[in-house]
C-alpha positions in Angstrom: -88.6 163.2 60.9 -88.1 158.9 61.2 -86.2 157.3 64.5 -82.9 157.3 61.8 -82.7 160.5 60.8 -80.0 162.9 62.7 -80.8 165.8 64.4 -80.1 169.1 62.2 -77.9 170.6 64.6 -76.0 169.0 67.9 -73.0 170.8 70.0 -71.7 168.3 72.6 -69.2 169.5 74.9 -68.6 172.7 73.5 -66.2 174.7 75.7 -65.1 178.0 73.5 -64.2 181.6 74.1 -61.6 184.5 73.5 -59.1 183.5 75.5 -58.0 179.4 76.4 -57.7 179.7 79.6 -60.6 181.7 80.4 -63.7 180.4 78.7 -67.1 182.0 78.5 -68.2 178.7 78.1 -67.7 175.7 78.9 -69.0 171.7 78.4 -71.8 172.9 76.8 -74.7 170.3 75.2 -77.5 171.3 72.9 -79.3 169.9 70.1 -81.5 171.4 67.9 -83.6 168.5 65.6 -84.7 169.0 62.1 -87.4 171.1 61.8 -87.4 172.7 65.4 -87.2 175.8 67.0 -84.6 176.4 70.0 -84.6 179.7 72.0 -81.5 180.1 74.1 -81.9 182.8 76.5 -79.9 183.9 79.1 -78.0 187.0 80.6 -75.5 189.8 79.4 -72.0 187.8 79.4 -73.4 184.7 79.9 -72.1 183.0 76.2 -75.1 183.2 74.5 -73.5 184.7 71.3 -70.5 182.9 71.5 -72.3 179.4 71.2 -74.2 180.9 68.2 -71.5 181.3 66.1 -69.6 177.7 67.5 -73.1 176.7 65.8 -73.3 178.6 62.6 -69.0 177.4 62.4 -68.2 181.0 63.1 -65.6 180.6 65.9 -63.7 177.5 66.6 -64.5 176.2 70.4 -61.6 175.7 72.1 -63.0 172.0 72.9 -66.3 170.3 72.0 -67.8 169.0 68.4 -70.2 170.5 66.0 -72.4 168.4 63.8 -74.6 169.6 61.0 -76.8 166.6 59.9 -74.6 163.9 61.7 -71.1 165.1 59.8 -68.3 166.6 62.1 -67.5 170.4 61.4 -64.9 170.5 59.0 -63.8 173.6 59.9 -64.5 177.0 60.3 -65.0 180.7 58.9 -63.8 180.4 55.3 -62.1 177.1 56.0 -65.4 174.5 56.5 -66.2 172.7 53.7 -69.0 174.7 51.4 -71.9 172.3 51.8 -71.5 173.1 55.3 -70.7 176.4 55.2 -73.9 177.0 53.0 -76.0 175.1 55.0 -76.6 177.3 57.8 -77.8 181.1 57.9 -76.5 183.4 60.5 -78.8 186.6 61.1 -76.6 189.1 63.8 -77.7 192.3 66.4 -76.5 194.3 64.6 -77.7 195.1 61.2 -75.4 197.6 60.2 -71.6 195.3 61.5 -73.1 192.7 59.6 -74.0 194.5 56.0 -71.0 195.5 53.8 -71.9 199.6 53.2 -71.2 199.7 49.8 -73.2 197.4 49.1 -77.3 198.2 47.6 -79.8 195.9 49.2 -80.1 194.2 46.5 -76.4 193.4 46.5 -76.6 192.3 49.9 -79.1 190.3 49.6 -77.5 188.4 46.5 -74.2 187.9 48.1 -74.3 184.4 48.9 -75.8 183.4 45.7 -72.7 185.5 43.7 -70.0 184.0 46.1 -71.2 180.5 45.6 -71.1 180.9 41.6 -75.6 181.1 41.8 -75.1 184.8 40.3 -77.5 183.6 37.3 -80.7 182.8 40.0 -79.8 186.0 41.8 -82.2 187.8 40.4 -84.9 186.0 40.8 -83.8 185.1 44.0 -84.1 188.3 45.2 -87.2 189.9 43.8 -88.7 186.4 46.1 -86.7 187.3 49.1 -87.2 191.6 49.2 -91.7 190.2 48.5 -91.1 188.1 51.4 -89.8 190.3 54.0 -91.2 193.1 52.7 -88.8 195.4 51.2 -89.9 197.3 47.5 -88.2 198.0 45.0 -87.8 201.5 45.8 -86.1 200.5 48.5 -83.5 197.6 46.9 -81.1 200.5 45.4 -80.1 202.0 48.8 -77.2 201.7 50.7 -77.1 201.1 54.4 -76.5 204.4 55.6 -80.1 205.8 52.9 -82.4 203.2 55.6 -83.5 202.4 58.4 -82.4 199.7 61.1 -85.8 197.8 60.2 -85.2 197.6 57.1 -81.4 197.0 56.8 -82.3 194.1 59.3 -85.1 193.0 56.5 -82.3 193.1 54.1 -79.7 190.6 56.4 -83.1 188.2 56.9 -83.5 187.8 53.3 -79.4 187.5 52.8 -79.2 184.2 55.9 -82.6 183.0 53.6 -81.3 183.1 49.5 -79.3 179.8 50.3 -82.1 177.6 51.6 -80.2 176.6 54.8 -81.2 173.7 56.5 -80.4 175.6 60.0 -80.9 179.2 60.9 -79.1 181.1 63.3 -80.9 184.1 64.7 -78.6 186.1 67.4 -80.5 188.7 69.2 -82.5 189.0 65.5 -84.9 191.6 66.9 -83.0 193.5 69.5 -83.0 196.6 67.5 -86.3 196.7 66.5 -89.6 197.6 67.2 -93.1 195.4 67.5 -93.7 195.5 63.9 -91.0 194.5 62.2 -90.1 191.3 65.5 -93.7 190.6 64.4 -93.1 190.8 60.8 -89.5 189.3 60.7 -90.5 186.3 62.7 -93.5 185.4 60.8 -90.9 185.5 57.1 -89.0 183.3 60.0 -91.8 180.6 60.4 -92.9 180.5 57.3 -89.8 179.6 56.1 -89.3 176.8 58.4 -93.0 175.5 57.5 -91.7 175.2 54.2 -88.2 174.2 54.7 -88.0 172.1 57.9 -85.2 173.7 58.5 -84.6 173.8 62.1 -84.2 177.0 64.3 -81.4 178.2 67.4 -82.6 182.0 68.3 -80.7 183.0 70.9 -81.4 186.3 72.8 -83.0 187.6 76.6 -86.3 188.8 75.5 -88.2 185.4 77.3 -91.8 186.2 76.7 -91.1 186.5 72.8 -88.7 183.3 72.6 -90.9 181.3 74.6 -94.0 181.9 72.1 -91.8 181.3 69.2 -90.0 178.6 70.4 -90.6 175.2 70.3 -88.6 174.8 73.8 -86.4 177.2 75.2 -83.2 176.7 77.6 -81.1 178.8 79.7 -77.4 179.4 79.7 -75.9 180.7 82.9 -72.3 181.2 83.2 -70.3 179.0 85.0 -69.4 179.3 88.4 -65.9 178.7 88.7 -63.2 176.5 86.1 -64.0 173.4 87.2 -67.6 173.6 86.9 -69.7 172.9 83.4 -71.4 176.1 82.0 -75.5 175.4 83.1 -77.9 174.6 80.2 -81.9 174.8 81.7 -85.1 173.8 80.3 -87.3 175.9 79.9 -91.3 175.3 79.1 -93.2 176.9 76.7 -95.3 180.0 77.4 -99.0 178.6 76.3 -100.2 180.1 73.3 -101.9 183.7 73.6 -104.8 183.4 71.9 -105.9 187.1 73.2 -107.2 189.7 70.2 -104.7 191.5 68.5 
């Protein structure tokens, strides 16, 4: 990255919540460079998922600025400019809440392509992504209720990568998965990041996983009271695990 390049994601002085007089986050700032993986740790209720939604342009903050590649966010949800909406891929904790139960897994993966007028690319791209996340052809014709949580989350990861985003936000992506599926999906994300140079904000409570997955981690602690900002502490990366297995 050159010295003049902008960070992939910048959150500057973000205050956010669901009741304006009682925000769950106060004055939080965080930067993720292009190609960097940042883990966001914190206890339940500290506002991690709210910050992830703000970063993904899915929740409007009460105050503060979000920038993607140096450009301030131009809106939230469907009002965000298409170029910014498609620059961020998101994977949520609960795949069954994030997937339309009427769609097959193939249609689920293709959803962003069809929504942005790229339906002609869908068949080839779905085949590529399904192979990458470990979904066989026999699963692509099934609907969410016909597959396991792990299989559905694989499809959700594929969907998040469909438009080749520059920023990935993974909000507790592996919380409901077994160890083998967790390892497989982390490997998929890391392979995509190596090839694309995308940035990653990985939100979770599994310190060991995030410290080994990410370049650095920061810890979010709930604000002590209305006058104070939410505390964001840096944590060192854990040493690499060199044991066999």
